[in-house]
N, C-alpha and C positions, 0 to 999 in steps of 0.2 A: 527469465518470469519469477526462476525462484526468489532475486531481489529482489522483487516487488511484493512475491507474498510474505517476505521475510521482513519488508522494510512497513507495508500494512498491517502485519502481525507485530509488531517492534512498537509502532506508532498508537494500536489499541490502547490508546489511555490518557483519560484526563479529564475529570469534571466537578465542577467545586458540590457539587450535591452530596454532601456526606450526613443523609439520613439516619436519626436515630429512631431506630424501634423500640416500640413497649412492650413486644412480643416475648413470649415466654423466653428463658434460658436457653432452653434447646435449638431450639430457631435463628438463633443469634447468631453462628455462622453462615448458616444463609444467610442473613441480611448484611452482613460484615461480606459475604463473597458476592453479591450484589451490589454492593457499594462498590464497592474496587469494583466491579466491570463496570460500572455507571462512570466512574473515574477515566478507568483505563479506555473509554468507548469514545469517551468526549476527549483527554488526550490526542489519540488515534483520528478523530478529525482535524485536530486544534493540528497537525501537521502535516495532513491530506493540504489541510489550506494553505497551511506553508513551504510546501514541495509547489504547489502550483504561483504561489505568488515568484517565489523563486522562478523555475521555471521560463513564468515570462519578463521576468527579466532577466535573465541567461539568454534565450532565444532574442531577444530582439524585436519581439511583437509590435506590429506597426498600428494603428488604429486601422488600416485596411484589413487585414487578418483579426481583427476582434471576431466577428460573427464564429471565426475556425476554432480560435483557440477555447472561445467560449462554449464550443461544445464539446471539445475537447476535453476542457476545466469542469464540466457539469458531468462528462463519464468516469471521471477522477472523482468526484466527490462524492457517485451513487458506488460506483466499488467499493467506495471505503466503507459507506454507510453499510455493505452487504457483509461484506470483510467485518468489520466492527462490530453487528450486531451476529453474525455466527461464533465470534469468538466470546464473543458478552455470554451465549448461551453455553459454550465452552467451559466459561469459565464459572459458572453459578451453577452446574453440575458437576462439577471436580471430581467431590465429596463422593456422588451418589453411582455414578459412571461403572461402568464393569467394562475388560475389554475390548466385547464386541462392538458393545454401545463407543467407545473411543475409539474404535475402527471405523465404527462405522459413520462418527460426527468426524471423523478427519478427512475421511471419503469425502462426505458432503461439503465437508471446507476446501479440498481442492478444485471439486467439480465446480464450484462456485469459482477461484478463483479462476480458471481453465478459463471459464466463459465473459469473465470481466475481462480477463486479458482480451480478449475477442471482441468486446465490445473498443477497449483502448486501441487496439490497431485499426478498427474502423475509423471509429473517430480522429486519430493520428492522419491518415492518409491523407484529407484534403486539407488540414492545417501545414502538412510537411510540401506538399505541390504546389501550397501557395510561397514557400518560404524564400527568399533571395538564394542566390548559390552561400553569398558569406553566413544567413543562417542557416541553410541545410552544413555546412561545414561544422556554424556550433551543434546543432540536432544531433550527428552524426557522431561527434566527442562527446557530447553533454551523455547519449543512451548509449555509449559503447560500453558493452557488454566488459566486463571486466576492468576499468581503468575509472572506477566511479568515484563523484566527489557529492559531498552534499551539499546543504543549502548554501553553507558558507562558503563551499568554492574548494574545499579543503578534501584532499581523498581518504577518500574513508575506508578503514582496516578492515577485512569482512571477518563476520562473525562464526563463521566455523575454520575450525583447523583442520590442518589432513591436508591433503592432495592438492597441488592447484590444478585448478579447471583448465582445459585446453583452450588456447584461445580462438577469439569466435572462426575465426578463418582455419582454424586446422580441424575443426572439427561441422560435421551440418550444427548450428547450432539456433536458437530463439531466437530470431535474429526482431523478435518484438521491442517497441519499444521500450517498457514495461519491465524487460528484464536488468534493466541496471534501477537504481532508485531515481533515477530524473524523473519519471515516471510512476512513482509510486507516492 
């Protein structure tokens, strides 16, 4: 689940909308922050689309599985939009937020992420059920926590330094599909 959050957060970044404002100089930093937030939000949506395309190929989705796949992909898009909007709000208020506001906003993002993950699990279950044994094996490998691969198929280095996390089998884990970048 952390990986999904990290990927969604990292993905929050791209748009060609660099609007110049004729606002007074005092509001220029706010305009730059808003523009930057818009850019990052568009980049985030682009990465979500890239991830959907990569997963479709990786899992070898058949024409018969397209209805289940579409439902899953639509939830990924919706979740990406939700997180993108929340991070955009966070970036836009970065210079005016106090510590309490910061904690409240982070709690809001965490809650939204938890809700989105549950939606993703619910959408993934019928898709996973429809997969062939070979596809299930691919899905299991693709979504396995701790052995992530990016859209290029190359291993992804962890973003956080420190102690290694216990393996998924070593402790009760959050074994939902989005606990890896594959579902993000």
